N, C-alpha and C positions, 0 to 999 in steps of 0.2 A: 626912756630906758626903764624896763621893768624892775621891780624891787629886787628880785633875785640877781639880775644883772648888775645892779649897783653894789650888792653885797659881794658878788664874785669879783668885781673890779677892785673893790677895796682890799679883799684878801689877796688878789693877784699882785697888787702894788706892794703889799706887805711882804710877799714871798720874794718878789724881785729885789726889794730893798735889803733883804737878808734878815728881816724880823723873824721869819721862820726858816731856818736853814735846812738843807737837804738831810733827810732822815728824822727831822723833828716832827712832832705830832701837832696837828691843828687842834684848837679847842673843840670840845664836844658840840654836837648839834644844840643841846640845851644851853650851853654857855654862849654860843654864837647867837642863838635866838634871843637871849637876854640882852646881849651886847647891842644887837641891831634892832631890838624891839620888833621882832618879826616872828611869824609862825615857823614852827620847825620844818614844815613842808617847804616853805620859801627858802630856808637855809639849806635844806637838802638839795633843792634845785641849783642853788648857787655852787655848792660843793661838787655836784655832779658835773657842772659846766667846767670847773677846774680839772676834774678827773678826765673829761673828754679831751682837754687840751694837753694832758700829760703832765700837769703840774703836781697832782696829788694822786695817791692810790691808797688801797686799804686791804686788810685781810678781813674776812667775815667776822663781825663782832668786835672789831678793833677800830680805834680812831684813825682818821685819815692821816697818811704819812706824806710829807713833802718829798717829791721825787726829783724835782728840778726847778730851775728858774729861768730857762731859756724860752725863746719864742718857739713853740712846738705846735705842730699841726697833726691832729689825730686822723686816722683813716677809719675810725669806728663809725663816723657819720660823714655824709657827703656835703661839704661846704665849699662855697666859692672862696677865692683868695680874699675878696673884700669882706665877706661874712666872717671868715676866720680872723682877719685883722681887727675888725670891730670888736669881736668877742674877747680879744686879747688886749684891747685898749689902745690899739695903734690906728693911725690914720692912713688909709690905703688910697692910692691914686694910680692912674694909668694913662698912657698915651698911645694911640694907634700910630705907628710909624709908617705902615704901608698896608694896603688892602687891595686885592685884585682877584678877579675871577679867572680861572684857568681849568683845563682838563685835569682830572685826578690821576694820580699815578696808580700802578697796579696794587701797591701795598695799601694806599689810601682807599682804593675801591674795596679791598677786603675788610678793612677796619670799619668803613662806613656803610657796608652792604650796598655798594653801588656797582654799576657796570664800568669797566675800564674806559676812561675818556669822558665820563660824565662830568658836568661842570660842578666845581666847588669854589668856595670863597677862601682865599689864603690871607690870613691877617697876622701881621707882626706887631706885637704890643710890648711896651716896656712898663713894668709895674714897680711902684715905689712904696716903701713904708716910712711914714713920717718924712717924706721928701727924699729918702735915700734909695737909689736904684738897687733892687734886690733880685729881680726876676725878668727874664726875657721869655715871652710866650710866642710860640709859632703855632697858631691854631688853624686848622682846616675845618671849615663848616660844610656840612652837606648842602647841596643846592636848594633843597626845599626850605631851609631856614635862612639862607643867605640874604634875601631881601630885608628881613627883619633886622639882621645884624648890621647891614649897611645903613639902616636908618638911625642907628644909635649914635649918640654924641661920641666922637672919638676920644673924649676925655672922661667918659662916664666911669663912675667908681666901681660899679658892679654890673657886669654883663648879664650874669645870672638873674639878678633882681630886675634889671631893665627888660629882659626878654619875658620874664613872668608878667610884669605889669603891662607890657605892650601887646603881647600875643598869647599870654597864658601858658607859656612853655614852662614845664617843670622838669628840671634835671633830676632823675631818680636813681640812676645806677652809674657807677664808675669803675673802670678797671685801671690799675696803676702799675707801671713798671718803673723801678727805680735803679739807677746806676750812676756812675761818676764818669765825666768826660772832661777833656781839656778845653779851655776857652779858645775859640777861634778868633780871628781878627774882629769880626762884627760883635761877638759877645763881649770881648775884652773892652772894646770901645764903649759899648752901651752900659756895661756894669762898672766901668772904671777900674778894671783889674789888668794885670799883665797877660799877654797872650800865652797860652799854655797853663794858666792857673786852673786849679781844679774847680769844677762846677758840679753841683748835684743836679742830675737830670731826672725829671719825672715825665714819663710818656703815659698818656691817658686817653681813654675813649669813654665818652659820656653818652648815655642814652636816656630816652623818655621812659616813663613807667611801663609803656607797652613794649619796650625793648628796641625802639627805633633809634639808630645812631644819630646823634646831633653833631658831634665834633670829635676830632682827634687832635691831640696837641703834644708838642715837644716843649716842655717847660724847663728852663735852666736857671737855677738859683746860685747866687754868689755864695761862696763858702762862708760859713759862719753867720749867715743872715737868718736862717730858720732851721729848726730841728723837726723831723717827722717822728711821730709817736705811733707805735703799733703795739697793741696789747693782745696777747693770745693766751690760750690755755689748752689743756688736753681736750676740752669740750668744744672749743671754738677757736679756729686758727685762720685769720684772714690773710696771713702772710704765707706765700708760697715761694720757694726757691726755684730759680730757673737758671739754666746755663746762659752765658752772655750771648747776645745776638746783635 
């Protein structure tokens, strides 16, 4: 683990414990550099990591302010579930429950830039944080990457990392749609909740740097398991409102 990640982990633990309450200021960069015997640039990296996670924020020229203490995933950068979990100090795990090739549906063809009926790989995966089931992923992979996905260990921690190491695939862009849905029978059983319980749904399409679609997914999070962080301004607004569909 890099030095800045160690510092971020220590500060994160302090925030979660309540040592720094919401609205409180973190020590200055100079104070943190002295405390951790680290360069100010290293401290700046650590604090920037916490900011990307939605734990701290700041006004220009002001100290960082604690914004929250929940598990928060930022959309400012594209991270896999496992990468985000590691950055937050949690242990991520996953299990492939089913995997099959089939013809794509018309909507999948549009999202993956395929012809209707082209072959895709349909994968159902259960994700856990520290052994606790929190996420059901229903991912459809384009046929060109399907063989590489099928070769992965069904219990691999990070599909993103494994695909990079095995075939050099880099996930570069993602589009996310977020809404709420009621848990059906399968989701309720897998996540250990009652049928009809609210779930946070994230529908996403991920592409390569060249814009070639790799996957589309319907991800359903158990209520209270994770918070999504979206920061915007008048200059940059990554969040767009859409009518329900």
